Every structure is written in C-alpha cells, then in structure tokens.
N, CA, C and O atoms as a GROMACS GRO file, in nm:
protein
  252
    1UNK      N    1   1.192  -2.865   0.123
    1UNK     CA    2   1.285  -2.787   0.158
    1UNK      C    3   1.386  -2.738   0.110
    1UNK      O    4   1.461  -2.698   0.199
    2UNK      N    5   1.434  -2.720  -0.015
    2UNK     CA    6   1.551  -2.708  -0.066
    2UNK      C    7   1.491  -2.467  -0.054
    2UNK      O    8   1.555  -2.368  -0.019
    3UNK      N    9   1.368  -2.486  -0.098
    3UNK     CA   10   1.361  -2.384  -0.044
    3UNK      C   11   1.380  -2.343   0.110
    3UNK      O   12   1.447  -2.239   0.107
    4UNK      N   13   1.357  -2.370   0.219
    4UNK     CA   14   1.324  -2.274   0.302
    4UNK      C   15   1.504  -2.294   0.376
    4UNK      O   16   1.526  -2.223   0.475
    5UNK      N   17   1.617  -2.385   0.327
    5UNK     CA   18   1.708  -2.373   0.298
    5UNK      C   19   1.815  -2.296   0.205
    5UNK      O   20   1.933  -2.278   0.236
    6UNK      N   21   1.752  -2.253   0.080
    6UNK     CA   22   1.767  -2.112   0.034
    6UNK      C   23   1.803  -1.957   0.088
    6UNK      O   24   1.903  -1.886   0.099
    7UNK      N   25   1.618  -1.946   0.123
    7UNK     CA   26   1.539  -1.835   0.229
    7UNK      C   27   1.624  -1.838   0.368
    7UNK      O   28   1.615  -1.732   0.431
    8UNK      N   29   1.710  -1.943   0.432
    8UNK     CA   30   1.730  -1.934   0.574
    8UNK      C   31   1.932  -1.933   0.563
    8UNK      O   32   2.003  -1.922   0.662
    9UNK      N   33   2.000  -1.953   0.376
    9UNK     CA   34   2.101  -1.932   0.394
    9UNK      C   35   2.076  -1.803   0.393
    9UNK      O   36   2.121  -1.731   0.482
   10UNK      N   37   1.964  -1.732   0.245
   10UNK     CA   38   1.988  -1.548   0.284
   10UNK      C   39   1.943  -1.488   0.375
   10UNK      O   40   1.986  -1.374   0.385
   11UNK      N   41   1.868  -1.520   0.453
   11UNK     CA   42   1.881  -1.456   0.584
   11UNK      C   43   1.983  -1.414   0.654
   11UNK      O   44   2.000  -1.301   0.702
   12UNK      N   45   2.083  -1.547   0.664
   12UNK     CA   46   2.207  -1.548   0.721
   12UNK      C   47   2.276  -1.463   0.734
   12UNK      O   48   2.317  -1.410   0.837
   13UNK      N   49   2.317  -1.419   0.532
   13UNK     CA   50   2.360  -1.348   0.502
   13UNK      C   51   2.341  -1.192   0.534
   13UNK      O   52   2.400  -1.097   0.584
   14UNK      N   53   2.215  -1.228   0.470
   14UNK     CA   54   2.132  -1.063   0.551
   14UNK      C   55   2.209  -1.012   0.643
   14UNK      O   56   2.294  -0.923   0.642
   15UNK      N   57   2.135  -1.132   0.780
   15UNK     CA   58   2.197  -1.040   0.920
   15UNK      C   59   2.325  -1.030   0.924
   15UNK      O   60   2.357  -0.930   0.989
   16UNK      N   61   2.432  -1.101   0.875
   16UNK     CA   62   2.588  -0.993   0.820
   16UNK      C   63   2.533  -0.939   0.772
   16UNK      O   64   2.455  -0.886   0.851
   17UNK      N   65   2.511  -0.903   0.661
   17UNK     CA   66   2.516  -0.778   0.634
   17UNK      C   67   2.448  -0.625   0.684
   17UNK      O   68   2.460  -0.522   0.618
   18UNK      N   69   2.377  -0.636   0.814
   18UNK     CA   70   2.365  -0.593   0.838
   18UNK      C   71   2.430  -0.602   1.002
   18UNK      O   72   2.373  -0.585   1.110
   19UNK      N   73   2.521  -0.623   0.980
   19UNK     CA   74   2.563  -0.649   1.143
   19UNK      C   75   2.711  -0.532   1.113
   19UNK      O   76   2.751  -0.436   1.180
   20UNK      N   77   2.766  -0.595   0.981
   20UNK     CA   78   2.871  -0.608   0.915
   20UNK      C   79   2.853  -0.399   0.854
   20UNK      O   80   2.940  -0.315   0.828
   21UNK      N   81   2.737  -0.394   0.855
   21UNK     CA   82   2.779  -0.201   0.807
   21UNK      C   83   2.673  -0.144   0.919
   21UNK      O   84   2.658  -0.022   0.922
   22UNK      N   85   2.613  -0.208   0.992
   22UNK     CA   86   2.679  -0.057   1.146
   22UNK      C   87   2.758  -0.049   1.219
   22UNK      O   88   2.773   0.040   1.302
   23UNK      N   89   2.854  -0.191   1.190
   23UNK     CA   90   2.958  -0.169   1.278
   23UNK      C   91   2.993  -0.082   1.216
   23UNK      O   92   2.965   0.026   1.266
   24UNK      N   93   3.045  -0.078   1.121
   24UNK     CA   94   3.109  -0.035   0.976
   24UNK      C   95   3.080   0.116   0.963
   24UNK      O   96   3.165   0.205   0.965
   25UNK      N   97   2.913   0.134   0.947
   25UNK     CA   98   2.892   0.236   0.881
   25UNK      C   99   2.896   0.310   1.008
   25UNK      O  100   2.798   0.383   0.993
   26UNK      N  101   2.942   0.338   1.120
   26UNK     CA  102   2.930   0.436   1.154
   26UNK      C  103   3.014   0.508   1.120
   26UNK      O  104   3.002   0.620   1.071
   27UNK      N  105   3.118   0.441   1.145
   27UNK     CA  106   3.294   0.440   1.126
   27UNK      C  107   3.286   0.491   0.959
   27UNK      O  108   3.253   0.604   0.924
   28UNK      N  109   3.313   0.407   0.891
   28UNK     CA  110   3.351   0.442   0.690
   28UNK      C  111   3.222   0.559   0.672
   28UNK      O  112   3.202   0.680   0.688
   29UNK      N  113   3.142   0.418   0.621
   29UNK     CA  114   3.027   0.450   0.525
   29UNK      C  115   2.960   0.592   0.518
   29UNK      O  116   2.935   0.636   0.406
   30UNK      N  117   2.924   0.680   0.646
   30UNK     CA  118   2.829   0.778   0.699
   30UNK      C  119   2.716   0.758   0.664
   30UNK      O  120   2.634   0.836   0.616
   31UNK      N  121   2.708   0.653   0.685
   31UNK     CA  122   2.488   0.626   0.602
   31UNK      C  123   2.452   0.552   0.529
   31UNK      O  124   2.334   0.526   0.510
   32UNK      N  125   2.587   0.479   0.449
   32UNK     CA  126   2.543   0.506   0.278
   32UNK      C  127   2.603   0.287   0.279
   32UNK      O  128   2.645   0.206   0.196
   33UNK      N  129   2.554   0.289   0.473
   33UNK     CA  130   2.536   0.170   0.429
   33UNK      C  131   2.470   0.051   0.423
   33UNK      O  132   2.521  -0.060   0.438
   34UNK      N  133   2.306   0.088   0.391
   34UNK     CA  134   2.214   0.089   0.283
   34UNK      C  135   2.302  -0.016   0.153
   34UNK      O  136   2.289  -0.138   0.145
   35UNK      N  137   2.378   0.062   0.072
   35UNK     CA  138   2.466   0.030   0.059
   35UNK      C  139   2.467  -0.133   0.068
   35UNK      O  140   2.410  -0.214  -0.005
   36UNK      N  141   2.560  -0.156   0.192
   36UNK     CA  142   2.580  -0.272   0.214
   36UNK      C  143   2.469  -0.375   0.194
   36UNK      O  144   2.495  -0.460   0.109
   37UNK      N  145   2.350  -0.384   0.256
   37UNK     CA  146   2.299  -0.479   0.236
   37UNK      C  147   2.230  -0.496   0.150
   37UNK      O  148   2.195  -0.612   0.133
   38UNK      N  149   2.190  -0.414   0.074
   38UNK     CA  150   2.165  -0.426  -0.088
   38UNK      C  151   2.249  -0.561  -0.168
   38UNK      O  152   2.203  -0.652  -0.237
   39UNK      N  153   2.372  -0.534  -0.132
   39UNK     CA  154   2.457  -0.639  -0.212
   39UNK      C  155   2.450  -0.716  -0.128
   39UNK      O  156   2.360  -0.787  -0.172
   40UNK      N  157   2.481  -0.763  -0.025
   40UNK     CA  158   2.448  -0.829   0.120
   40UNK      C  159   2.378  -0.974   0.061
   40UNK      O  160   2.418  -1.088   0.037
   41UNK      N  161   2.210  -0.874   0.050
   41UNK     CA  162   2.090  -0.966  -0.016
   41UNK      C  163   2.057  -0.956  -0.145
   41UNK      O  164   1.938  -0.965  -0.175
   42UNK      N  165   2.146  -0.940  -0.235
   42UNK     CA  166   2.167  -1.003  -0.437
   42UNK      C  167   2.182  -1.106  -0.359
   42UNK      O  168   2.108  -1.200  -0.332
   43UNK      N  169   2.348  -1.059  -0.304
   43UNK     CA  170   2.456  -1.168  -0.317
   43UNK      C  171   2.464  -1.342  -0.249
   43UNK      O  172   2.543  -1.436  -0.252
   44UNK      N  173   2.345  -1.315  -0.196
   44UNK     CA  174   2.233  -1.419  -0.138
   44UNK      C  175   2.210  -1.507  -0.206
   44UNK      O  176   2.259  -1.616  -0.232
   45UNK      N  177   2.070  -1.407  -0.252
   45UNK     CA  178   2.017  -1.493  -0.365
   45UNK      C  179   2.113  -1.543  -0.467
   45UNK      O  180   2.110  -1.665  -0.483
   46UNK      N  181   2.192  -1.480  -0.535
   46UNK     CA  182   2.263  -1.502  -0.647
   46UNK      C  183   2.306  -1.590  -0.530
   46UNK      O  184   2.265  -1.528  -0.431
   47UNK      N  185   2.358  -1.683  -0.494
   47UNK     CA  186   2.460  -1.828  -0.409
   47UNK      C  187   2.338  -1.883  -0.410
   47UNK      O  188   2.331  -1.968  -0.499
   48UNK      N  189   2.234  -1.868  -0.347
   48UNK     CA  190   2.094  -1.968  -0.335
   48UNK      C  191   2.048  -1.986  -0.403
   48UNK      O  192   1.942  -2.045  -0.382
   49UNK      N  193   2.081  -1.955  -0.525
   49UNK     CA  194   2.029  -1.957  -0.687
   49UNK      C  195   2.094  -2.077  -0.797
   49UNK      O  196   2.045  -2.165  -0.868
   50UNK      N  197   2.244  -2.023  -0.768
   50UNK     CA  198   2.324  -2.125  -0.814
   50UNK      C  199   2.361  -2.246  -0.681
   50UNK      O  200   2.354  -2.349  -0.747
   51UNK      N  201   2.385  -2.277  -0.580
   51UNK     CA  202   2.306  -2.386  -0.516
   51UNK      C  203   2.212  -2.494  -0.561
   51UNK      O  204   2.198  -2.613  -0.592
   52UNK      N  205   2.160  -2.389  -0.548
   52UNK     CA  206   1.984  -2.462  -0.564
   52UNK      C  207   2.005  -2.504  -0.700
   52UNK      O  208   1.943  -2.608  -0.724
   53UNK      N  209   2.081  -2.452  -0.810
   53UNK     CA  210   2.080  -2.517  -0.989
   53UNK      C  211   2.163  -2.614  -0.907
   53UNK      O  212   2.100  -2.717  -0.934
   54UNK      N  213   2.264  -2.655  -0.823
   54UNK     CA  214   2.377  -2.732  -0.860
   54UNK      C  215   2.293  -2.885  -0.744
   54UNK      O  216   2.316  -3.005  -0.730
   55UNK      N  217   2.213  -2.806  -0.699
   55UNK     CA  218   2.126  -2.942  -0.611
   55UNK      C  219   2.077  -2.977  -0.734
   55UNK      O  220   2.116  -3.086  -0.775
   56UNK      N  221   2.002  -2.914  -0.805
   56UNK     CA  222   1.851  -2.996  -0.895
   56UNK      C  223   1.955  -3.090  -1.081
   56UNK      O  224   1.929  -3.190  -1.148
   57UNK      N  225   2.032  -3.016  -1.086
   57UNK     CA  226   2.184  -3.063  -1.182
   57UNK      C  227   2.202  -3.209  -1.142
   57UNK      O  228   2.166  -3.305  -1.211
   58UNK      N  229   2.290  -3.217  -0.967
   58UNK     CA  230   2.342  -3.315  -0.922
   58UNK      C  231   2.201  -3.444  -0.924
   58UNK      O  232   2.242  -3.556  -0.956
   59UNK      N  233   2.112  -3.439  -0.907
   59UNK     CA  234   2.003  -3.485  -0.896
   59UNK      C  235   1.942  -3.593  -1.012
   59UNK      O  236   1.910  -3.712  -1.018
   60UNK      N  237   1.948  -3.473  -1.099
   60UNK     CA  238   1.940  -3.520  -1.211
   60UNK      C  239   2.050  -3.573  -1.306
   60UNK      O  240   2.031  -3.590  -1.426
   61UNK      N  241   2.183  -3.598  -1.235
   61UNK     CA  242   2.312  -3.684  -1.310
   61UNK      C  243   2.295  -3.809  -1.238
   61UNK      O  244   2.374  -3.899  -1.266
   62UNK      N  245   2.165  -3.841  -1.107
   62UNK     CA  246   2.218  -3.929  -1.071
   62UNK      C  247   2.098  -4.008  -1.046
   62UNK      O  248   2.081  -4.092  -0.958
   63UNK      N  249   2.009  -3.965  -1.145
   63UNK     CA  250   1.889  -4.094  -1.186
   63UNK      C  251   1.918  -4.140  -1.295
   63UNK      O  252   1.850  -4.230  -1.344
   0.00000   0.00000   0.00000
C-alpha cells in the first residue's frame, strides 16, 4: 500500500507540475517548461522517498 501511495503522490505532483508549466510556460519560459516537469517529478520522488523512510522508521520504533 505504501508503494501505491508514493506513486499516487508522485503522479499528483507531476500533474501539478504539468499544469504549472503549461500555464506559465507560454508566458514566461518559452518552451523551457520541460525543466519544471523534471523538477516536479524528481522532487516528488525525493519527497515520497523521505516520507517512506519516515514511515518505516516509525514502524521500527513502535515495535
């Protein structure tokens, strides 16, 4: 279940990154919005990784 939560979290942040990049990309970045998508994607992976580690640590502490 935690893996699914992490994937869902990553997809939602990727979706928001796409929204932001398509909304702002036309105005400010002139086609450099791919960078924002990558930042959003890798950022979401890092965040989900950190959350997963904290959850595992909490489970180990509770035992």
